[in-house]
N, C-alpha and C positions, 0 to 999 in steps of 0.2 A: 568362435570366429576360425574358420578354417584358412583363409586367406586374407591377409592384411593389402594387397595389391588392389583389390576393388574400393577398400575405404579410400585410398588415397587417391583414384581417377575421380570418386566421387566429391571429395573435397575440391579437387582440382577443377573439376567441371563447374561446381557452384562458384568459385573464386573467379573463374574466366565469367560466366554469365553475368556476375557483379561488375567486373571491370567493362565488359560491353554496355550493360545499362548505364553506367556511369558517363562512360564516352557518349552514348548517344543523347543523353542529358546535357551534357555541355555543348554538344555541337546543334542541338535544336535550339538551345537558349543563346548561343552566341549567333546565331542567323538570325537577322531582323531585316525586315524590308524599310521601317522606318528609322532613319537616321537621324540624332540629334542635331548635326551640323546642318542639315538642310532646313530646319524651321526657322533659322534666324536669317536666312537670305532674302526672305520679302520684309523684314523688320530692317536689314541694312539697307534695301534699296530704297525703302522710305524714309528712312533717315537720311539719305543722301540727296533725295529729292527736296526734302524739305528744308536741308541745310543749303542747297544750291538755291532755293526761291528766296531765303532770307539773304544770300549774297547778292542775288540780282536787285532785291528790293533796296539793299543799303549802298547799291554802287551810283553815284552821281553820274549824269549824264553829260557832265564837262567839269572842269577842275573849277568853276567858280560858283556854279550850282549845290545845292543840298540834294541829298540823296532823297527818293521817296521814303523811305524809312527813318530817315532822320526827321523829316518834315511830321509824319505821321506821329512819331513820338513825341515830337514837341507840341502837337497839338491835342494829343490825347485822342487821336481819331481812329477809334476802333472801327466803324464802319467803313472807310477807306481803306484800313488794313485787311479787313475781313473780305472784301470786294477783290483786292488786288493780291492778296495771298491765294485766295480761292481760284481766281483766274488761272494763276502760275501753277499751283499743284495740282489741279483737276483738268488740266488741258491735255488732251489724247489727240494723235493724228488718227484715229478712227472717229465714227460717228459717236455723238453722245459725250457725256463728260465722264469723268472717274469718281470715284466715291470717297475720297479722303476727307475727315472730318478733322476739325483741330480746334485747338484755344491758346490765347496768347495771354503771357503775362510781361511785364516791366519791373524790373528790381533796379533801385539807386539806392546810394547812401544817402540818409538824411543829413540834414545841416549841422548836426552834433557831431557829425563823423565819426559815429560810434555805431549806430544801427541802421540796418539795411530794411527798408520799404518795399513791398511787392505789392503792385496795384495790377487788375486786371485790364488787359488790353483790349481783350475781345473774349468775350463769354464762349463757352461750348458752342460749335454750330451743331450738335446733337449730344445728347446725354450720352456720357461713357458709362457702359455697365457693369464693366468688370469682364467681359468675354474677349474684349479686343487686346491685342497686344499695342501698347501705344508706346512710340518712341518721344524722344526729347531732343529738340535741338536749338542753338540759342546763337546769337549774333550780338557783337559789343557792339553800340552804336554812341557817335560824340553828339550830344545835343544839347542845345541853349534853352535850359528851362528854369523856372521860377522855382524855387522852394516853396512850400506851403507857407512857412512862417517866415517869408522873406521877401521884399520887392525886386530885389536884384535879379537880373539875368546873369547865369554863371555856365560856363562850358562845364560838361560833367558827362563822364561815362556812364551808360544804362546797359543793363543786359536784358535783350528781348527774347524772351522762352517760348517756345512754341511745342505743344504736344500734339502730335498726330496719330491718327489712327483710320484704320481701313474698315467702312462698313461691312 
């Protein structure tokens, strides 16, 4: 070894190259076109649409009448619910209808006031296969229902839950 300055320059060059490679790796991995925040915008829009539809159905036409949703829950009329909800959520200003699928359940406290029962108001309009992003919306409804083990009508609050997903 005649000159140690050459070795120092070599080590410095290798260290600088490693720093440049590490910086390039960090920059390339930090830059992404797909942002995770954008994926939930369509889910939020679908949730707002479904929630607004339930609120519209739970609004009475006047102060003395029942809301359509209240009547549907009292009669357990899943067919009317499906038609009405489908007309609201799949309505578009353009030609044709949207492709939003849904299912609905009604949950209530049983007469023993200790257990909650959930029944299907409307089965799925199309099978949920797992690739879709389903959103959940719910609305409380005051309904006069008979308990299965009683003959008396009683005002009670039931929870209408709807799962929505886009085809």
